[in-house]
FIKOLZA-1660 file (N, C-alpha, C; in steps of 0.1 Angstrom, whole numbers, plus 5000, padded with zeros to 4 digits):
% residues 163
   i   px   py   pz ch aa at
   1 9720 5364 0988  A  M  N
   1 9722 5372 0975  A  M CA
   1 9722 5388 0981  A  M  C
   2 9733 5395 0975  A  Q  N
   2 9733 5407 0979  A  Q CA
   2 9728 5417 0966  A  Q  C
   3 9721 5427 0971  A  L  N
   3 9713 5435 0961  A  L CA
   3 9715 5449 0967  A  L  C
   4 9715 5458 0957  A  Y  N
   4 9718 5473 0959  A  Y CA
   4 9702 5478 0958  A  Y  C
   5 9697 5486 0969  A  V  N
   5 9685 5489 0971  A  V CA
   5 9686 5503 0971  A  V  C
   6 9678 5513 0962  A  T  N
   6 9678 5526 0961  A  T CA
   6 9665 5530 0963  A  T  C
   7 9663 5539 0973  A  Q  N
   7 9650 5544 0976  A  Q CA
   7 9650 5559 0972  A  Q  C
   8 9640 5564 0964  A  K  N
   8 9637 5577 0958  A  K CA
   8 9624 5581 0961  A  K  C
   9 9622 5594 0965  A  T  N
   9 9609 5601 0966  A  T CA
   9 9607 5609 0953  A  T  C
  10 9598 5610 0946  A  A  N
  10 9596 5616 0934  A  A CA
  10 9593 5629 0939  A  A  C
  11 9598 5639 0929  A  G  N
  11 9596 5654 0932  A  G CA
  11 9606 5661 0942  A  G  C
  12 9615 5653 0947  A  Q  N
  12 9624 5658 0956  A  Q CA
  12 9640 5656 0949  A  Q  C
  13 9647 5666 0949  A  R  N
  13 9660 5668 0942  A  R CA
  13 9672 5666 0951  A  R  C
  14 9670 5668 0964  A  S  N
  14 9682 5667 0972  A  S CA
  14 9688 5653 0974  A  S  C
  15 9700 5654 0978  A  K  N
  15 9705 5639 0980  A  K CA
  15 9700 5630 0992  A  K  C
  16 9694 5638 1000  A  K  N
  16 9688 5630 1011  A  K CA
  16 9674 5622 1007  A  K  C
  17 9669 5627 0995  A  A  N
  17 9658 5622 0991  A  A CA
  17 9663 5607 0983  A  A  C
  18 9675 5604 0980  A  L  N
  18 9680 5593 0974  A  L CA
  18 9689 5585 0983  A  L  C
  19 9686 5572 0988  A  T  N
  19 9693 5566 0998  A  T CA
  19 9696 5552 0992  A  T  C
  20 9707 5547 0992  A  E  N
  20 9713 5535 0986  A  E CA
  20 9719 5525 0997  A  E  C
  21 9713 5513 0998  A  T  N
  21 9718 5505 1008  A  T CA
  21 9719 5492 1001  A  T  C
  22 9730 5484 1008  A  I  N
  22 9732 5471 1003  A  I CA
  22 9726 5460 1012  A  I  C
  23 9717 5451 1006  A  V  N
  23 9708 5443 1014  A  V CA
  23 9711 5429 1009  A  V  C
  24 9712 5420 1021  A  D  N
  24 9714 5406 1020  A  D CA
  24 9700 5400 1022  A  D  C
  25 9697 5394 1009  A  I  N
  25 9684 5388 1014  A  I CA
  25 9684 5371 1010  A  I  C
  26 9674 5364 1016  A  T  N
  26 9674 5351 1013  A  T CA
  26 9661 5346 1006  A  T  C
  27 9664 5342 0994  A  L  N
  27 9651 5338 0989  A  L CA
  27 9647 5324 0992  A  L  C
  28 9634 5320 0992  A  P  N
  28 9631 5306 0995  A  P CA
  28 9638 5295 0987  A  P  C
  29 9639 5284 0993  A  S  N
  29 9648 5275 0984  A  S CA
  29 9642 5268 0974  A  S  C
  30 9627 5268 0975  A  A  N
  30 9619 5264 0962  A  A CA
  30 9619 5271 0951  A  A  C
  31 9625 5285 0952  A  V  N
  31 9624 5294 0940  A  V CA
  31 9635 5291 0931  A  V  C
  32 9633 5291 0919  A  S  N
  32 9643 5289 0907  A  S CA
  32 9644 5303 0899  A  S  C
  33 9654 5304 0891  A  A  N
  33 9655 5314 0882  A  A CA
  33 9643 5319 0875  A  A  C
  34 9636 5308 0870  A  D  N
  34 9625 5310 0860  A  D CA
  34 9611 5310 0867  A  D  C
  35 9613 5310 0882  A  T  N
  35 9598 5313 0888  A  T CA
  35 9598 5323 0898  A  T  C
  36 9611 5332 0899  A  L  N
  36 9610 5343 0906  A  L CA
  36 9601 5354 0903  A  L  C
  37 9591 5356 0911  A  T  N
  37 9584 5368 0908  A  T CA
  37 9585 5380 0916  A  T  C
  38 9580 5391 0914  A  V  N
  38 9579 5403 0921  A  V CA
  38 9575 5402 0935  A  V  C
  39 9564 5394 0936  A  E  N
  39 9559 5390 0949  A  E CA
  39 9568 5383 0959  A  E  C
  40 9574 5373 0955  A  I  N
  40 9584 5366 0961  A  I CA
  40 9594 5375 0965  A  I  C
  41 9599 5382 0955  A  L  N
  41 9611 5394 0959  A  L CA
  41 9607 5404 0971  A  L  C
  42 9595 5409 0968  A  L  N
  42 9589 5419 0979  A  L CA
  42 9588 5411 0991  A  L  C
  43 9583 5398 0993  A  R  N
  43 9581 5391 1006  A  R CA
  43 9596 5390 1013  A  R  C
  44 9606 5386 1004  A  A  N
  44 9618 5384 1008  A  A CA
  44 9624 5398 1015  A  A  C
  45 9623 5408 1007  A  L  N
  45 9628 5420 1012  A  L CA
  45 9622 5426 1025  A  L  C
  46 9609 5424 1026  A  V  N
  46 9600 5427 1037  A  V CA
  46 9605 5419 1049  A  V  C
  47 9606 5407 1048  A  A  N
  47 9609 5397 1059  A  A CA
  47 9625 5403 1064  A  A  C
  48 9633 5406 1054  A  Q  N
  48 9648 5410 1059  A  Q CA
  48 9645 5425 1066  A  Q  C
  49 9638 5433 1061  A  Q  N
  49 9635 5446 1069  A  Q CA
  49 9630 5445 1082  A  Q  C
  50 9619 5437 1082  A  V  N
  50 9613 5436 1094  A  V CA
  50 9621 5428 1105  A  V  C
  51 9630 5420 1100  A  A  N
  51 9640 5413 1110  A  A CA
  51 9649 5424 1113  A  A  C
  52 9654 5432 1107  A  N  N
  52 9663 5443 1110  A  N CA
  52 9657 5453 1119  A  N  C
  53 9644 5458 1117  A  F  N
  53 9638 5467 1127  A  F CA
  53 9636 5460 1140  A  F  C
  54 9632 5447 1141  A  N  N
  54 9630 5441 1153  A  N CA
  54 9642 5439 1162  A  N  C
  55 9653 5436 1153  A  Q  N
  55 9666 5436 1161  A  Q CA
  55 9670 5450 1165  A  Q  C
  56 9667 5459 1159  A  A  N
  56 9671 5472 1164  A  A CA
  56 9663 5475 1178  A  A  C
  57 9650 5472 1176  A  I  N
  57 9643 5476 1188  A  I CA
  57 9647 5469 1201  A  I  C
  58 9651 5456 1198  A  A  N
  58 9654 5447 1209  A  A CA
  58 9667 5453 1213  A  A  C
  59 9678 5455 1205  A  S  N
  59 9689 5461 1211  A  S CA
  59 9686 5474 1219  A  S  C
  60 9678 5485 1213  A  Q  N
  60 9676 5497 1219  A  Q CA
  60 9669 5492 1233  A  Q  C
  61 9661 5484 1237  A  Q  N
  61 9654 5481 1246  A  Q CA
  61 9664 5474 1256  A  Q  C
  62 9674 5466 1252  A  Q  N
  62 9684 5462 1261  A  Q CA
  62 9693 5474 1267  A  Q  C
  63 9695 5483 1258  A  R  N
  63 9704 5495 1263  A  R CA
  63 9696 5503 1271  A  R  C
  64 9683 5503 1271  A  M  N
  64 9677 5511 1279  A  M CA
  64 9676 5505 1293  A  M  C
  65 9674 5493 1294  A  Q  N
  65 9676 5484 1306  A  Q CA
  65 9688 5486 1313  A  Q  C
  66 9699 5486 1304  A  Q  N
  66 9713 5486 1311  A  Q CA
  66 9714 5501 1316  A  Q  C
  67 9711 5511 1310  A  N  N
  67 9710 5525 1313  A  N CA
  67 9702 5525 1329  A  N  C
  68 9691 5519 1328  A  A  N
  68 9684 5521 1340  A  A CA
  68 9689 5513 1352  A  A  C
  69 9697 5502 1349  A  A  N
  69 9703 5495 1360  A  A CA
  69 9715 5503 1365  A  A  C
  70 9723 5510 1356  A  A  N
  70 9736 5516 1358  A  A CA
  70 9732 5531 1365  A  A  C
  71 9721 5537 1360  A  H  N
  71 9719 5552 1364  A  H CA
  71 9706 5554 1373  A  H  C
  72 9699 5542 1374  A  G  N
  72 9686 5544 1381  A  G CA
  72 9676 5553 1374  A  G  C
  73 9671 5561 1384  A  A  N
  73 9659 5573 1379  A  A CA
  73 9663 5581 1368  A  A  C
  74 9678 5583 1367  A  L  N
  74 9683 5594 1357  A  L CA
  74 9683 5587 1342  A  L  C
  75 9680 5574 1341  A  S  N
  75 9683 5567 1329  A  S CA
  75 9677 5574 1317  A  S  C
  76 9665 5581 1318  A  S  N
  76 9658 5588 1307  A  S CA
  76 9667 5600 1301  A  S  C
  77 9675 5606 1310  A  V  N
  77 9683 5618 1304  A  V CA
  77 9696 5615 1301  A  V  C
  78 9702 5602 1307  A  V  N
  78 9716 5598 1302  A  V CA
  78 9718 5594 1290  A  V  C
  79 9725 5601 1280  A  R  N
  79 9727 5597 1268  A  R CA
  79 9743 5597 1264  A  R  C
  80 9746 5591 1253  A  T  N
  80 9760 5591 1250  A  T CA
  80 9763 5605 1246  A  T  C
  81 9775 5610 1250  A  P  N
  81 9779 5623 1248  A  P CA
  81 9782 5625 1230  A  P  C
  82 9778 5634 1224  A  L  N
  82 9782 5635 1210  A  L CA
  82 9793 5645 1208  A  L  C
  83 9802 5644 1199  A  T  N
  83 9812 5651 1198  A  T CA
  83 9809 5658 1185  A  T  C
  84 9816 5669 1183  A  T  N
  84 9813 5678 1172  A  T CA
  84 9815 5671 1158  A  T  C
  85 9825 5661 1158  A  V  N
  85 9827 5654 1147  A  V CA
  85 9816 5643 1143  A  V  C
  86 9810 5637 1155  A  A  N
  86 9800 5627 1154  A  A CA
  86 9786 5635 1148  A  A  C
  87 9785 5647 1153  A  I  N
  87 9773 5656 1148  A  I CA
  87 9775 5658 1134  A  I  C
  88 9786 5663 1131  A  N  N
  88 9789 5666 1116  A  N CA
  88 9787 5656 1107  A  N  C
  89 9793 5643 1109  A  D  N
  89 9791 5630 1102  A  D CA
  89 9777 5627 1100  A  D  C
  90 9770 5628 1110  A  Y  N
  90 9756 5625 1110  A  Y CA
  90 9747 5634 1102  A  Y  C
  91 9750 5647 1104  A  L  N
  91 9744 5658 1096  A  L CA
  91 9746 5656 1080  A  L  C
  92 9759 5653 1079  A  R  N
  92 9764 5652 1063  A  R CA
  92 9755 5639 1057  A  R  C
  93 9753 5629 1064  A  T  N
  93 9747 5617 1060  A  T CA
  93 9732 5618 1060  A  T  C
  94 9725 5625 1069  A  T  N
  94 9711 5622 1071  A  T CA
  94 9705 5636 1070  A  T  C
  95 9712 5648 1073  A  G  N
  95 9706 5661 1072  A  G CA
  95 9699 5664 1086  A  G  C
  96 9701 5657 1097  A  K  N
  96 9693 5659 1108  A  K CA
  96 9702 5653 1120  A  K  C
  97 9698 5659 1130  A  V  N
  97 9705 5652 1144  A  V CA
  97 9694 5645 1153  A  V  C
  98 9698 5634 1156  A  G  N
  98 9689 5625 1167  A  G CA
  98 9698 5616 1173  A  G  C
  99 9692 5608 1181  A  F  N
  99 9700 5600 1189  A  F CA
  99 9699 5585 1183  A  F  C
 100 9691 5582 1172  A  G  N
 100 9690 5571 1166  A  G CA
 100 9681 5561 1173  A  G  C
 101 9673 5564 1183  A  D  N
 101 9665 5557 1189  A  D CA
 101 9650 5558 1183  A  D  C
 102 9645 5546 1182  A  K  N
 102 9631 5546 1177  A  K CA
 102 9620 5550 1188  A  K  C
 103 9611 5557 1183  A  A  N
 103 9600 5562 1194  A  A CA
 103 9590 5550 1195  A  A  C
 104 9587 5544 1185  A  N  N
 104 9578 5533 1187  A  N CA
 104 9587 5519 1191  A  N  C
 105 9585 5513 1202  A  L  N
 105 9592 5501 1204  A  L CA
 105 9582 5487 1202  A  L  C
 106 9573 5489 1195  A  T  N
 106 9565 5479 1193  A  T CA
 106 9572 5468 1180  A  T  C
 107 9575 5456 1182  A  P  N
 107 9579 5449 1171  A  P CA
 107 9568 5449 1157  A  P  C
 108 9576 5449 1149  A  A  N
 108 9568 5450 1134  A  A CA
 108 9561 5434 1133  A  A  C
 109 9550 5432 1129  A  D  N
 109 9544 5421 1126  A  D CA
 109 9548 5416 1110  A  D  C
 110 9555 5406 1108  A  L  N
 110 9558 5403 1094  A  L CA
 110 9545 5401 1084  A  L  C
 111 9535 5395 1090  A  E  N
 111 9524 5393 1081  A  E CA
 111 9516 5405 1077  A  E  C
 112 9515 5414 1087  A  I  N
 112 9509 5427 1083  A  I CA
 112 9516 5436 1075  A  I  C
 113 9532 5437 1077  A  A  N
 113 9541 5444 1068  A  A CA
 113 9541 5440 1055  A  A  C
 114 9542 5426 1051  A  T  N
 114 9542 5419 1039  A  T CA
 114 9530 5423 1032  A  T  C
 115 9516 5422 1038  A  E  N
 115 9505 5426 1029  A  E CA
 115 9503 5441 1028  A  E  C
 116 9510 5448 1037  A  T  N
 116 9509 5462 1035  A  T CA
 116 9518 5465 1023  A  T  C
 117 9529 5461 1022  A  A  N
 117 9538 5464 1009  A  A CA
 117 9533 5457 0996  A  A  C
 118 9528 5445 0996  A  L  N
 118 9521 5439 0986  A  L CA
 118 9509 5449 0980  A  L  C
 119 9502 5454 0991  A  Q  N
 119 9490 5461 0986  A  Q CA
 119 9494 5475 0981  A  Q  C
 120 9505 5482 0987  A  A  N
 120 9510 5494 0983  A  A CA
 120 9515 5492 0969  A  A  C
 121 9522 5480 0964  A  F  N
 121 9526 5480 0953  A  F CA
 121 9516 5479 0941  A  F  C
 122 9506 5471 0946  A  T  N
 122 9493 5470 0936  A  T CA
 122 9486 5481 0936  A  T  C
 123 9485 5489 0944  A  D  N
 123 9478 5504 0944  A  D CA
 123 9487 5513 0937  A  D  C
 124 9499 5510 0933  A  G  N
 124 9508 5519 0927  A  G CA
 124 9513 5532 0935  A  G  C
 125 9515 5528 0948  A  L  N
 125 9521 5540 0957  A  L CA
 125 9536 5538 0956  A  L  C
 126 9541 5529 0950  A  F  N
 126 9555 5531 0947  A  F CA
 126 9558 5522 0934  A  F  C
 127 9568 5524 0926  A  I  N
 127 9572 5519 0914  A  I CA
 127 9586 5512 0917  A  I  C
 128 9587 5499 0911  A  L  N
 128 9599 5491 0914  A  L CA
 128 9606 5490 0900  A  L  C
 129 9619 5493 0900  A  F  N
 129 9628 5490 0889  A  F CA
 129 9639 5479 0891  A  F  C
 130 9641 5472 0884  A  I  N
 130 9652 5461 0885  A  I CA
 130 9661 5462 0876  A  I  C
 131 9673 5464 0879  A  D  N
 131 9684 5470 0868  A  D CA
 131 9679 5477 0859  A  D  C
 132 9672 5488 0863  A  E  N
 132 9666 5498 0853  A  E CA
 132 9656 5495 0845  A  E  C
 133 9649 5482 0847  A  Q  N
 133 9636 5479 0839  A  Q CA
 133 9624 5479 0848  A  Q  C
 134 9615 5486 0846  A  E  N
 134 9604 5488 0855  A  E CA
 134 9595 5475 0854  A  E  C
 135 9592 5471 0867  A  V  N
 135 9582 5459 0868  A  V CA
 135 9567 5464 0873  A  V  C
 136 9557 5459 0868  A  S  N
 136 9545 5467 0871  A  S CA
 136 9535 5456 0877  A  S  C
 137 9536 5443 0876  A  E  N
 137 9527 5432 0882  A  E CA
 137 9535 5424 0890  A  E  C
 138 9527 5420 0902  A  L  N
 138 9532 5412 0912  A  L CA
 138 9536 5398 0907  A  L  C
 139 9530 5393 0896  A  N  N
 139 9533 5381 0890  A  N CA
 139 9542 5380 0881  A  N  C
 140 9548 5392 0875  A  D  N
 140 9560 5394 0866  A  D CA
 140 9572 5385 0871  A  D  C
 141 9576 5377 0862  A  I  N
 141 9588 5368 0863  A  I CA
 141 9599 5378 0859  A  I  C
 142 9609 5377 0872  A  I  N
 142 9620 5388 0870  A  I CA
 142 9633 5377 0871  A  I  C
 143 9644 5386 0866  A  T  N
 143 9658 5379 0868  A  T CA
 143 9665 5387 0877  A  T  C
 144 9669 5383 0889  A  V  N
 144 9677 5391 0898  A  V CA
 144 9689 5382 0901  A  V  C
 145 9702 5388 0900  A  K  N
 145 9714 5381 0903  A  K CA
 145 9721 5390 0915  A  K  C
 146 9730 5383 0918  A  D  N
 146 9739 5389 0930  A  D CA
 146 9744 5403 0924  A  D  C
 147 9744 5414 0929  A  G  N
 147 9746 5427 0926  A  G CA
 147 9736 5435 0918  A  G  C
 148 9725 5429 0917  A  S  N
 148 9714 5434 0910  A  S CA
 148 9710 5450 0917  A  S  C
 149 9705 5458 0910  A  R  N
 149 9700 5471 0915  A  R CA
 149 9686 5473 0915  A  R  C
 150 9679 5474 0927  A  L  N
 150 9664 5475 0930  A  L CA
 150 9664 5492 0932  A  L  C
 151 9655 5496 0925  A  T  N
 151 9651 5511 0928  A  T CA
 151 9635 5511 0932  A  T  C
 152 9633 5517 0944  A  F  N
 152 9619 5519 0947  A  F CA
 152 9618 5535 0945  A  F  C
 153 9608 5538 0939  A  V  N
 153 9602 5553 0936  A  V CA
 153 9590 5552 0945  A  V  C
 154 9591 5563 0956  A  R  N
 154 9576 5564 0963  A  R CA
 154 9571 5576 0956  A  R  C
 155 9557 5573 0952  A  L  N
 155 9550 5583 0944  A  L CA
 155 9541 5591 0953  A  L  C
 156 9543 5606 0953  A  T  N
 156 9535 5614 0961  A  T CA
 156 9524 5621 0953  A  T  C
 157 9511 5620 0957  A  F  N
 157 9502 5626 0949  A  F CA
 157 9499 5640 0952  A  F  C
 158 9493 5646 0942  A  L  N
 158 9488 5661 0946  A  L CA
 158 9477 5660 0952  A  L  C
 159 9475 5672 0961  A  V  N
 159 9464 5677 0969  A  V CA
 159 9453 5679 0960  A  V  C
 160 9443 5674 0963  A  G  N
 160 9430 5676 0955  A  G CA
 160 9421 5664 0956  A  G  C
 161 9410 5666 0950  A  S  N
 161 9400 5654 0949  A  S CA
 161 9399 5647 0935  A  S  C
 162 9393 5635 0936  A  F  N
 162 9393 5626 0922  A  F CA
 162 9378 5629 0916  A  F  C
 163 9370 5637 0922  A  Y  N
 163 9355 5636 0917  A  Y CA
 163 9352 5649 0909  A  Y  C
% end
């Protein structure tokens, strides 16, 4: 199933605070249209994102090993040369320049990532809208079809104390 996922940070107006990606997810085969809950959808999204992250780490490690074999001790400083066009394209889309490498090469644990996402939803750290309808409980039955739009709004809290 192909979904459009938008991530928004509340309180930021710039275009880089709003990113939309197309995500292909696979729902469990035992799930029917009348039994799909927010929890099942979040679990499927987290599984897909963890798989993408772990694949990116594996390909980065493979590139590093190839650089080490090809360039020996200088592999840490050898990078693909950036052209002005590539830098401008990257700046236009992300607002910063980097090499795209991940600093932490530890693969993500699916169980920990899933529990963290579910706890964050329960604690109200982000709001989920499905086709412009807010969902607020993990057990809410939802209708998601191919091409549905999911919007995640990350909430940022004001500095201060609660007592």
